[in-house]
PyMOL Python script that loads the backbone (N, CA, C, O; Angstrom):
from pymol import cmd

cmd.read_pdbstr("""\
ATOM      1  N   MET A   1     116.875 107.287  56.439  1.00  0.00           N
ATOM      2  CA  MET A   1     118.324 107.383  56.364  1.00  0.00           C
ATOM      3  C   MET A   1     118.792 108.582  57.180  1.00  0.00           C
ATOM      4  O   MET A   1     118.132 109.621  57.211  1.00  0.00           O
ATOM      5  N   MET A   2     119.920 108.430  57.830  1.00  0.00           N
ATOM      6  CA  MET A   2     120.410 109.504  58.678  1.00  0.00           C
ATOM      7  C   MET A   2     121.046 110.613  57.862  1.00  0.00           C
ATOM      8  O   MET A   2     121.628 110.388  56.801  1.00  0.00           O
ATOM      9  N   ALA A   3     120.913 111.819  58.395  1.00  0.00           N
ATOM     10  CA  ALA A   3     121.446 112.979  57.701  1.00  0.00           C
ATOM     11  C   ALA A   3     122.966 112.961  57.659  1.00  0.00           C
ATOM     12  O   ALA A   3     123.557 113.427  56.685  1.00  0.00           O
ATOM     13  N   ASP A   4     123.609 112.433  58.692  1.00  0.00           N
ATOM     14  CA  ASP A   4     125.064 112.478  58.769  1.00  0.00           C
ATOM     15  C   ASP A   4     125.588 111.081  59.059  1.00  0.00           C
ATOM     16  O   ASP A   4     125.689 110.686  60.221  1.00  0.00           O
ATOM     17  N   ILE A   5     125.914 110.352  58.047  1.00  0.00           N
ATOM     18  CA  ILE A   5     126.336 108.969  58.193  1.00  0.00           C
ATOM     19  C   ILE A   5     127.619 108.866  58.999  1.00  0.00           C
ATOM     20  O   ILE A   5     127.727 107.989  59.855  1.00  0.00           O
ATOM     21  N   GLY A   6     128.565 109.706  58.762  1.00  0.00           N
ATOM     22  CA  GLY A   6     129.858 109.593  59.428  1.00  0.00           C
ATOM     23  C   GLY A   6     130.013 110.444  60.664  1.00  0.00           C
ATOM     24  O   GLY A   6     131.083 110.445  61.273  1.00  0.00           O
ATOM     25  N   GLY A   7     128.985 111.166  61.056  1.00  0.00           N
ATOM     26  CA  GLY A   7     129.132 112.105  62.165  1.00  0.00           C
ATOM     27  C   GLY A   7     128.297 111.758  63.369  1.00  0.00           C
ATOM     28  O   GLY A   7     128.231 110.603  63.789  1.00  0.00           O
ATOM     29  N   PHE A   8     127.672 112.754  63.911  1.00  0.00           N
ATOM     30  CA  PHE A   8     126.941 112.650  65.177  1.00  0.00           C
ATOM     31  C   PHE A   8     125.838 111.613  65.164  1.00  0.00           C
ATOM     32  O   PHE A   8     125.698 110.861  66.128  1.00  0.00           O
ATOM     33  N   ALA A   9     125.050 111.548  64.102  1.00  0.00           N
ATOM     34  CA  ALA A   9     123.918 110.622  64.067  1.00  0.00           C
ATOM     35  C   ALA A   9     124.402 109.177  64.193  1.00  0.00           C
ATOM     36  O   ALA A   9     123.764 108.371  64.870  1.00  0.00           O
ATOM     37  N   THR A  10     125.494 108.848  63.564  1.00  0.00           N
ATOM     38  CA  THR A  10     126.047 107.505  63.643  1.00  0.00           C
ATOM     39  C   THR A  10     126.491 107.200  65.065  1.00  0.00           C
ATOM     40  O   THR A  10     126.202 106.125  65.589  1.00  0.00           O
ATOM     41  N   GLU A  11     127.178 108.123  65.682  1.00  0.00           N
ATOM     42  CA  GLU A  11     127.638 107.928  67.057  1.00  0.00           C
ATOM     43  C   GLU A  11     126.466 107.828  68.015  1.00  0.00           C
ATOM     44  O   GLU A  11     126.497 107.043  68.963  1.00  0.00           O
ATOM     45  N   ARG A  12     125.446 108.610  67.775  1.00  0.00           N
ATOM     46  CA  ARG A  12     124.249 108.565  68.632  1.00  0.00           C
ATOM     47  C   ARG A  12     123.582 107.198  68.522  1.00  0.00           C
ATOM     48  O   ARG A  12     123.187 106.615  69.532  1.00  0.00           O
ATOM     49  N   LEU A  13     123.455 106.689  67.306  1.00  0.00           N
ATOM     50  CA  LEU A  13     122.859 105.380  67.101  1.00  0.00           C
ATOM     51  C   LEU A  13     123.696 104.304  67.789  1.00  0.00           C
ATOM     52  O   LEU A  13     123.150 103.427  68.459  1.00  0.00           O
ATOM     53  N   ARG A  14     125.002 104.365  67.631  1.00  0.00           N
ATOM     54  CA  ARG A  14     125.887 103.398  68.261  1.00  0.00           C
ATOM     55  C   ARG A  14     125.717 103.448  69.781  1.00  0.00           C
ATOM     56  O   ARG A  14     125.669 102.407  70.435  1.00  0.00           O
ATOM     57  N   SER A  15     125.627 104.636  70.331  1.00  0.00           N
ATOM     58  CA  SER A  15     125.448 104.818  71.773  1.00  0.00           C
ATOM     59  C   SER A  15     124.138 104.195  72.253  1.00  0.00           C
ATOM     60  O   SER A  15     124.105 103.510  73.275  1.00  0.00           O
ATOM     61  N   VAL A  16     123.078 104.435  71.519  1.00  0.00           N
ATOM     62  CA  VAL A  16     121.767 103.873  71.879  1.00  0.00           C
ATOM     63  C   VAL A  16     121.813 102.352  71.853  1.00  0.00           C
ATOM     64  O   VAL A  16     121.346 101.695  72.784  1.00  0.00           O
ATOM     65  N   VAL A  17     122.378 101.790  70.780  1.00  0.00           N
ATOM     66  CA  VAL A  17     122.453 100.336  70.644  1.00  0.00           C
ATOM     67  C   VAL A  17     123.302  99.732  71.759  1.00  0.00           C
ATOM     68  O   VAL A  17     122.931  98.705  72.326  1.00  0.00           O
ATOM     69  N   GLU A  18     124.416 100.342  72.075  1.00  0.00           N
ATOM     70  CA  GLU A  18     125.281  99.825  73.135  1.00  0.00           C
ATOM     71  C   GLU A  18     124.604  99.896  74.497  1.00  0.00           C
ATOM     72  O   GLU A  18     124.756  98.984  75.309  1.00  0.00           O
ATOM     73  N   ARG A  19     123.868 100.955  74.755  1.00  0.00           N
ATOM     74  CA  ARG A  19     123.125 101.060  76.021  1.00  0.00           C
ATOM     75  C   ARG A  19     122.082  99.957  76.118  1.00  0.00           C
ATOM     76  O   ARG A  19     121.924  99.333  77.167  1.00  0.00           O
ATOM     77  N   ILE A  20     121.371  99.719  75.019  1.00  0.00           N
ATOM     78  CA  ILE A  20     120.366  98.653  75.009  1.00  0.00           C
ATOM     79  C   ILE A  20     121.036  97.303  75.257  1.00  0.00           C
ATOM     80  O   ILE A  20     120.518  96.485  76.018  1.00  0.00           O
ATOM     81  N   GLU A  21     122.172  97.067  74.626  1.00  0.00           N
ATOM     82  CA  GLU A  21     122.889  95.807  74.824  1.00  0.00           C
ATOM     83  C   GLU A  21     123.295  95.625  76.289  1.00  0.00           C
ATOM     84  O   GLU A  21     123.141  94.537  76.844  1.00  0.00           O
ATOM     85  N   ARG A  22     123.808  96.674  76.910  1.00  0.00           N
ATOM     86  CA  ARG A  22     124.191  96.587  78.328  1.00  0.00           C
ATOM     87  C   ARG A  22     122.979  96.305  79.205  1.00  0.00           C
ATOM     88  O   ARG A  22     123.047  95.490  80.125  1.00  0.00           O
ATOM     89  N   LEU A  23     121.880  96.977  78.921  1.00  0.00           N
ATOM     90  CA  LEU A  23     120.662  96.751  79.702  1.00  0.00           C
ATOM     91  C   LEU A  23     120.140  95.330  79.523  1.00  0.00           C
ATOM     92  O   LEU A  23     119.671  94.717  80.482  1.00  0.00           O
ATOM     93  N   GLU A  24     120.218  94.805  78.309  1.00  0.00           N
ATOM     94  CA  GLU A  24     119.805  93.418  78.063  1.00  0.00           C
ATOM     95  C   GLU A  24     120.676  92.449  78.861  1.00  0.00           C
ATOM     96  O   GLU A  24     120.173  91.463  79.399  1.00  0.00           O
ATOM     97  N   GLU A  25     121.975  92.723  78.938  1.00  0.00           N
ATOM     98  CA  GLU A  25     122.878  91.885  79.734  1.00  0.00           C
ATOM     99  C   GLU A  25     122.503  91.953  81.215  1.00  0.00           C
ATOM    100  O   GLU A  25     122.470  90.932  81.901  1.00  0.00           O
ATOM    101  N   GLU A  26     122.221  93.161  81.699  1.00  0.00           N
ATOM    102  CA  GLU A  26     121.819  93.327  83.094  1.00  0.00           C
ATOM    103  C   GLU A  26     120.503  92.602  83.365  1.00  0.00           C
ATOM    104  O   GLU A  26     120.333  91.982  84.415  1.00  0.00           O
ATOM    105  N   LYS A  27     119.573  92.685  82.409  1.00  0.00           N
ATOM    106  CA  LYS A  27     118.284  92.011  82.557  1.00  0.00           C
ATOM    107  C   LYS A  27     118.483  90.504  82.653  1.00  0.00           C
ATOM    108  O   LYS A  27     117.847  89.846  83.475  1.00  0.00           O
ATOM    109  N   ALA A  28     119.358  89.956  81.822  1.00  0.00           N
ATOM    110  CA  ALA A  28     119.632  88.519  81.857  1.00  0.00           C
ATOM    111  C   ALA A  28     120.257  88.123  83.191  1.00  0.00           C
ATOM    112  O   ALA A  28     119.919  87.082  83.755  1.00  0.00           O
ATOM    113  N   ALA A  29     121.162  88.946  83.692  1.00  0.00           N
ATOM    114  CA  ALA A  29     121.794  88.654  84.979  1.00  0.00           C
ATOM    115  C   ALA A  29     120.766  88.709  86.104  1.00  0.00           C
ATOM    116  O   ALA A  29     120.783  87.865  86.999  1.00  0.00           O
ATOM    117  N   LEU A  30     119.880  89.687  86.065  1.00  0.00           N
ATOM    118  CA  LEU A  30     118.829  89.790  87.080  1.00  0.00           C
ATOM    119  C   LEU A  30     117.875  88.607  87.008  1.00  0.00           C
ATOM    120  O   LEU A  30     117.448  88.089  88.040  1.00  0.00           O
ATOM    121  N   ALA A  31     117.542  88.181  85.807  1.00  0.00           N
ATOM    122  CA  ALA A  31     116.653  87.028  85.652  1.00  0.00           C
ATOM    123  C   ALA A  31     117.306  85.783  86.250  1.00  0.00           C
ATOM    124  O   ALA A  31     116.630  84.974  86.886  1.00  0.00           O
ATOM    125  N   ALA A  32     118.605  85.627  86.053  1.00  0.00           N
ATOM    126  CA  ALA A  32     119.321  84.485  86.633  1.00  0.00           C
ATOM    127  C   ALA A  32     119.304  84.583  88.157  1.00  0.00           C
ATOM    128  O   ALA A  32     119.126  83.573  88.838  1.00  0.00           O
ATOM    129  N   ASP A  33     119.488  85.783  88.693  1.00  0.00           N
ATOM    130  CA  ASP A  33     119.446  85.979  90.146  1.00  0.00           C
ATOM    131  C   ASP A  33     118.063  85.633  90.698  1.00  0.00           C
ATOM    132  O   ASP A  33     117.948  85.000  91.747  1.00  0.00           O
ATOM    133  N   ILE A  34     117.026  86.048  89.992  1.00  0.00           N
ATOM    134  CA  ILE A  34     115.656  85.762  90.442  1.00  0.00           C
ATOM    135  C   ILE A  34     115.400  84.258  90.422  1.00  0.00           C
ATOM    136  O   ILE A  34     114.808  83.719  91.357  1.00  0.00           O
ATOM    137  N   ARG A  35     115.840  83.579  89.363  1.00  0.00           N
ATOM    138  CA  ARG A  35     115.689  82.112  89.312  1.00  0.00           C
ATOM    139  C   ARG A  35     116.399  81.456  90.490  1.00  0.00           C
ATOM    140  O   ARG A  35     115.887  80.498  91.070  1.00  0.00           O
ATOM    141  N   GLU A  36     117.557  81.960  90.839  1.00  0.00           N
ATOM    142  CA  GLU A  36     118.313  81.407  91.967  1.00  0.00           C
ATOM    143  C   GLU A  36     117.554  81.576  93.280  1.00  0.00           C
ATOM    144  O   GLU A  36     117.539  80.668  94.110  1.00  0.00           O
ATOM    145  N   VAL A  37     116.925  82.733  93.469  1.00  0.00           N
ATOM    146  CA  VAL A  37     116.160  82.956  94.699  1.00  0.00           C
ATOM    147  C   VAL A  37     114.951  82.021  94.755  1.00  0.00           C
ATOM    148  O   VAL A  37     114.633  81.488  95.819  1.00  0.00           O
ATOM    149  N   TYR A  38     114.279  81.819  93.629  1.00  0.00           N
ATOM    150  CA  TYR A  38     113.163  80.874  93.607  1.00  0.00           C
ATOM    151  C   TYR A  38     113.659  79.463  93.922  1.00  0.00           C
ATOM    152  O   TYR A  38     112.978  78.700  94.607  1.00  0.00           O
ATOM    153  N   SER A  39     114.829  79.124  93.426  1.00  0.00           N
ATOM    154  CA  SER A  39     115.410  77.820  93.712  1.00  0.00           C
ATOM    155  C   SER A  39     115.711  77.687  95.211  1.00  0.00           C
ATOM    156  O   SER A  39     115.479  76.635  95.807  1.00  0.00           O
ATOM    157  N   GLU A  40     116.222  78.748  95.803  1.00  0.00           N
ATOM    158  CA  GLU A  40     116.477  78.761  97.249  1.00  0.00           C
ATOM    159  C   GLU A  40     115.171  78.573  98.014  1.00  0.00           C
ATOM    160  O   GLU A  40     115.113  77.827  98.992  1.00  0.00           O
ATOM    161  N   ALA A  41     114.127  79.257  97.557  1.00  0.00           N
ATOM    162  CA  ALA A  41     112.825  79.143  98.215  1.00  0.00           C
ATOM    163  C   ALA A  41     112.336  77.697  98.142  1.00  0.00           C
ATOM    164  O   ALA A  41     111.832  77.151  99.123  1.00  0.00           O
ATOM    165  N   LYS A  42     112.489  77.090  96.977  1.00  0.00           N
ATOM    166  CA  LYS A  42     112.073  75.692  96.809  1.00  0.00           C
ATOM    167  C   LYS A  42     112.891  74.794  97.728  1.00  0.00           C
ATOM    168  O   LYS A  42     112.345  73.878  98.343  1.00  0.00           O
ATOM    169  N   GLY A  43     114.190  75.046  97.829  1.00  0.00           N
ATOM    170  CA  GLY A  43     115.056  74.276  98.702  1.00  0.00           C
ATOM    171  C   GLY A  43     114.689  74.425 100.169  1.00  0.00           C
ATOM    172  O   GLY A  43     114.943  73.528 100.973  1.00  0.00           O
ATOM    173  N   ALA A  44     114.091  75.559 100.516  1.00  0.00           N
ATOM    174  CA  ALA A  44     113.663  75.806 101.893  1.00  0.00           C
ATOM    175  C   ALA A  44     112.275  75.234 102.163  1.00  0.00           C
ATOM    176  O   ALA A  44     111.741  75.381 103.262  1.00  0.00           O
ATOM    177  N   GLY A  45     111.691  74.578 101.152  1.00  0.00           N
ATOM    178  CA  GLY A  45     110.402  73.933 101.350  1.00  0.00           C
ATOM    179  C   GLY A  45     109.198  74.733 100.878  1.00  0.00           C
ATOM    180  O   GLY A  45     108.061  74.302 101.069  1.00  0.00           O
ATOM    181  N   PHE A  46     109.424  75.885 100.267  1.00  0.00           N
ATOM    182  CA  PHE A  46     108.318  76.682  99.752  1.00  0.00           C
ATOM    183  C   PHE A  46     107.959  76.222  98.347  1.00  0.00           C
ATOM    184  O   PHE A  46     108.821  75.754  97.603  1.00  0.00           O
ATOM    185  N   ASP A  47     106.695  76.353  97.985  1.00  0.00           N
ATOM    186  CA  ASP A  47     106.240  76.036  96.642  1.00  0.00           C
ATOM    187  C   ASP A  47     106.552  77.250  95.754  1.00  0.00           C
ATOM    188  O   ASP A  47     105.964  78.319  95.918  1.00  0.00           O
ATOM    189  N   ALA A  48     107.478  77.067  94.821  1.00  0.00           N
ATOM    190  CA  ALA A  48     107.940  78.186  93.990  1.00  0.00           C
ATOM    191  C   ALA A  48     106.808  78.804  93.179  1.00  0.00           C
ATOM    192  O   ALA A  48     106.778  80.020  92.996  1.00  0.00           O
ATOM    193  N   ALA A  49     105.880  77.989  92.693  1.00  0.00           N
ATOM    194  CA  ALA A  49     104.765  78.523  91.905  1.00  0.00           C
ATOM    195  C   ALA A  49     103.885  79.433  92.759  1.00  0.00           C
ATOM    196  O   ALA A  49     103.413  80.469  92.290  1.00  0.00           O
ATOM    197  N   VAL A  50     103.668  79.045  94.001  1.00  0.00           N
ATOM    198  CA  VAL A  50     102.852  79.868  94.896  1.00  0.00           C
ATOM    199  C   VAL A  50     103.608  81.140  95.267  1.00  0.00           C
ATOM    200  O   VAL A  50     103.008  82.210  95.362  1.00  0.00           O
ATOM    201  N   VAL A  51     104.911  81.034  95.476  1.00  0.00           N
ATOM    202  CA  VAL A  51     105.713  82.227  95.774  1.00  0.00           C
ATOM    203  C   VAL A  51     105.626  83.198  94.595  1.00  0.00           C
ATOM    204  O   VAL A  51     105.490  84.405  94.797  1.00  0.00           O
ATOM    205  N   ARG A  52     105.701  82.682  93.370  1.00  0.00           N
ATOM    206  CA  ARG A  52     105.568  83.554  92.183  1.00  0.00           C
ATOM    207  C   ARG A  52     104.213  84.253  92.181  1.00  0.00           C
ATOM    208  O   ARG A  52     104.115  85.441  91.871  1.00  0.00           O
ATOM    209  N   GLN A  53     103.178  83.508  92.528  1.00  0.00           N
ATOM    210  CA  GLN A  53     101.839  84.088  92.558  1.00  0.00           C
ATOM    211  C   GLN A  53     101.751  85.182  93.620  1.00  0.00           C
ATOM    212  O   GLN A  53     101.141  86.226  93.389  1.00  0.00           O
ATOM    213  N   VAL A  54     102.352  84.947  94.771  1.00  0.00           N
ATOM    214  CA  VAL A  54     102.345  85.957  95.840  1.00  0.00           C
ATOM    215  C   VAL A  54     103.078  87.207  95.378  1.00  0.00           C
ATOM    216  O   VAL A  54     102.626  88.322  95.637  1.00  0.00           O
ATOM    217  N   VAL A  55     104.208  87.032  94.697  1.00  0.00           N
ATOM    218  CA  VAL A  55     104.962  88.185  94.182  1.00  0.00           C
ATOM    219  C   VAL A  55     104.093  88.987  93.214  1.00  0.00           C
ATOM    220  O   VAL A  55     104.065  90.216  93.276  1.00  0.00           O
ATOM    221  N   ARG A  56     103.379  88.289  92.315  1.00  0.00           N
ATOM    222  CA  ARG A  56     102.480  88.985  91.377  1.00  0.00           C
ATOM    223  C   ARG A  56     101.388  89.737  92.125  1.00  0.00           C
ATOM    224  O   ARG A  56     101.071  90.878  91.789  1.00  0.00           O
ATOM    225  N   LEU A  57     100.812  89.094  93.144  1.00  0.00           N
ATOM    226  CA  LEU A  57      99.743  89.742  93.910  1.00  0.00           C
ATOM    227  C   LEU A  57     100.237  90.987  94.631  1.00  0.00           C
ATOM    228  O   LEU A  57      99.532  91.993  94.707  1.00  0.00           O
ATOM    229  N   ARG A  58     101.452  90.912  95.158  1.00  0.00           N
ATOM    230  CA  ARG A  58     101.994  92.065  95.899  1.00  0.00           C
ATOM    231  C   ARG A  58     102.257  93.262  94.989  1.00  0.00           C
ATOM    232  O   ARG A  58     102.315  94.397  95.462  1.00  0.00           O
ATOM    233  N   LYS A  59     102.415  93.019  93.687  1.00  0.00           N
ATOM    234  CA  LYS A  59     102.635  94.117  92.744  1.00  0.00           C
ATOM    235  C   LYS A  59     101.345  94.905  92.492  1.00  0.00           C
ATOM    236  O   LYS A  59     101.383  96.059  92.066  1.00  0.00           O
ATOM    237  N   MET A  60     100.213  94.268  92.760  1.00  0.00           N
ATOM    238  CA  MET A  60      98.918  94.892  92.487  1.00  0.00           C
ATOM    239  C   MET A  60      98.499  95.793  93.652  1.00  0.00           C
ATOM    240  O   MET A  60      98.876  95.570  94.802  1.00  0.00           O
ATOM    241  N   ASP A  61      97.716  96.805  93.322  1.00  0.00           N
ATOM    242  CA  ASP A  61      97.130  97.582  94.412  1.00  0.00           C
ATOM    243  C   ASP A  61      95.946  96.801  94.982  1.00  0.00           C
ATOM    244  O   ASP A  61      95.477  95.840  94.373  1.00  0.00           O
ATOM    245  N   ASN A  62      95.475  97.215  96.140  1.00  0.00           N
ATOM    246  CA  ASN A  62      94.427  96.471  96.845  1.00  0.00           C
ATOM    247  C   ASN A  62      93.162  96.295  96.011  1.00  0.00           C
ATOM    248  O   ASN A  62      92.565  95.218  96.006  1.00  0.00           O
ATOM    249  N   ALA A  63      92.760  97.330  95.320  1.00  0.00           N
ATOM    250  CA  ALA A  63      91.524  97.253  94.526  1.00  0.00           C
ATOM    251  C   ALA A  63      91.668  96.230  93.398  1.00  0.00           C
ATOM    252  O   ALA A  63      90.766  95.426  93.162  1.00  0.00           O
ATOM    253  N   GLU A  64      92.788  96.265  92.715  1.00  0.00           N
ATOM    254  CA  GLU A  64      93.001  95.322  91.613  1.00  0.00           C
ATOM    255  C   GLU A  64      93.066  93.895  92.148  1.00  0.00           C
ATOM    256  O   GLU A  64      92.501  92.973  91.559  1.00  0.00           O
ATOM    257  N   ARG A  65      93.761  93.724  93.271  1.00  0.00           N
ATOM    258  CA  ARG A  65      93.877  92.389  93.861  1.00  0.00           C
ATOM    259  C   ARG A  65      92.511  91.857  94.275  1.00  0.00           C
ATOM    260  O   ARG A  65      92.192  90.698  94.010  1.00  0.00           O
ATOM    261  N   ARG A  66      91.703  92.692  94.922  1.00  0.00           N
ATOM    262  CA  ARG A  66      90.345  92.281  95.316  1.00  0.00           C
ATOM    263  C   ARG A  66      89.515  91.905  94.100  1.00  0.00           C
ATOM    264  O   ARG A  66      88.807  90.897  94.113  1.00  0.00           O
ATOM    265  N   GLN A  67      89.600  92.709  93.055  1.00  0.00           N
ATOM    266  CA  GLN A  67      88.845  92.433  91.834  1.00  0.00           C
ATOM    267  C   GLN A  67      89.251  91.090  91.236  1.00  0.00           C
ATOM    268  O   GLN A  67      88.391  90.305  90.837  1.00  0.00           O
ATOM    269  N   ARG A  68      90.540  90.820  91.172  1.00  0.00           N
ATOM    270  CA  ARG A  68      91.014  89.543  90.625  1.00  0.00           C
ATOM    271  C   ARG A  68      90.550  88.377  91.493  1.00  0.00           C
ATOM    272  O   ARG A  68      90.114  87.348  90.976  1.00  0.00           O
ATOM    273  N   GLU A  69      90.645  88.538  92.809  1.00  0.00           N
ATOM    274  CA  GLU A  69      90.226  87.468  93.707  1.00  0.00           C
ATOM    275  C   GLU A  69      88.729  87.198  93.586  1.00  0.00           C
ATOM    276  O   GLU A  69      88.305  86.042  93.607  1.00  0.00           O
ATOM    277  N   GLU A  70      87.926  88.255  93.460  1.00  0.00           N
ATOM    278  CA  GLU A  70      86.489  88.074  93.286  1.00  0.00           C
ATOM    279  C   GLU A  70      86.178  87.360  91.974  1.00  0.00           C
ATOM    280  O   GLU A  70      85.319  86.479  91.924  1.00  0.00           O
ATOM    281  N   LEU A  71      86.876  87.746  90.927  1.00  0.00           N
ATOM    282  CA  LEU A  71      86.677  87.110  89.628  1.00  0.00           C
ATOM    283  C   LEU A  71      87.103  85.637  89.678  1.00  0.00           C
ATOM    284  O   LEU A  71      86.418  84.770  89.135  1.00  0.00           O
ATOM    285  N   LEU A  72      88.220  85.367  90.321  1.00  0.00           N
ATOM    286  CA  LEU A  72      88.663  83.985  90.469  1.00  0.00           C
ATOM    287  C   LEU A  72      87.636  83.174  91.252  1.00  0.00           C
ATOM    288  O   LEU A  72      87.309  82.050  90.871  1.00  0.00           O
ATOM    289  N   ASP A  73      87.128  83.740  92.347  1.00  0.00           N
ATOM    290  CA  ASP A  73      86.097  83.050  93.128  1.00  0.00           C
ATOM    291  C   ASP A  73      84.852  82.760  92.276  1.00  0.00           C
ATOM    292  O   ASP A  73      84.280  81.673  92.357  1.00  0.00           O
ATOM    293  N   LEU A  74      84.445  83.720  91.477  1.00  0.00           N
ATOM    294  CA  LEU A  74      83.300  83.542  90.599  1.00  0.00           C
ATOM    295  C   LEU A  74      83.560  82.395  89.612  1.00  0.00           C
ATOM    296  O   LEU A  74      82.720  81.509  89.458  1.00  0.00           O
ATOM    297  N   TYR A  75      84.699  82.410  88.957  1.00  0.00           N
ATOM    298  CA  TYR A  75      85.032  81.353  87.996  1.00  0.00           C
ATOM    299  C   TYR A  75      85.046  79.994  88.686  1.00  0.00           C
ATOM    300  O   TYR A  75      84.549  79.014  88.130  1.00  0.00           O
ATOM    301  N   LYS A  76      85.606  79.925  89.884  1.00  0.00           N
ATOM    302  CA  LYS A  76      85.664  78.660  90.611  1.00  0.00           C
ATOM    303  C   LYS A  76      84.251  78.167  90.956  1.00  0.00           C
ATOM    304  O   LYS A  76      83.969  76.972  90.860  1.00  0.00           O
ATOM    305  N   ARG A  77      83.363  79.091  91.358  1.00  0.00           N
ATOM    306  CA  ARG A  77      81.992  78.685  91.658  1.00  0.00           C
ATOM    307  C   ARG A  77      81.286  78.172  90.406  1.00  0.00           C
ATOM    308  O   ARG A  77      80.579  77.165  90.449  1.00  0.00           O
ATOM    309  N   VAL A  78      81.484  78.869  89.299  1.00  0.00           N
ATOM    310  CA  VAL A  78      80.852  78.468  88.045  1.00  0.00           C
ATOM    311  C   VAL A  78      81.315  77.077  87.627  1.00  0.00           C
ATOM    312  O   VAL A  78      80.536  76.291  87.088  1.00  0.00           O
ATOM    313  N   LEU A  79      82.578  76.781  87.876  1.00  0.00           N
ATOM    314  CA  LEU A  79      83.152  75.493  87.481  1.00  0.00           C
ATOM    315  C   LEU A  79      83.121  74.459  88.599  1.00  0.00           C
ATOM    316  O   LEU A  79      83.723  73.392  88.478  1.00  0.00           O
ATOM    317  N   ASP A  80      82.426  74.770  89.681  1.00  0.00           N
ATOM    318  CA  ASP A  80      82.317  73.868  90.828  1.00  0.00           C
ATOM    319  C   ASP A  80      83.668  73.410  91.340  1.00  0.00           C
ATOM    320  O   ASP A  80      83.883  72.222  91.580  1.00  0.00           O
ATOM    321  N   LEU A  81      84.565  74.344  91.503  1.00  0.00           N
ATOM    322  CA  LEU A  81      85.890  74.020  92.051  1.00  0.00           C
ATOM    323  C   LEU A  81      85.957  74.350  93.515  1.00  0.00           C
ATOM    324  O   LEU A  81      86.993  74.145  94.147  1.00  0.00           O
TER     325      LEU A  81
END
""", "prot")
cmd.dss("prot")
cmd.show_as("cartoon", "prot")
cmd.util.cbc("prot")
cmd.orient("prot")
């Protein structure tokens, strides 16, 4: 329970909650923008799933990407893919 229900602590909590709400709204708007860009990519003839995979790969550093690719290659060999 807060020490000051009617004072600063209440206003601070309200401020935090409102900031989170605004950020959630911005996140939703950004997610809609990202979906639109993927849709544009698909309309231009690109495979959206592959574009998503490329975006994920670009977020990784070279060592992590190499490690994942090696592991994927290993799994594919094991499964005769």
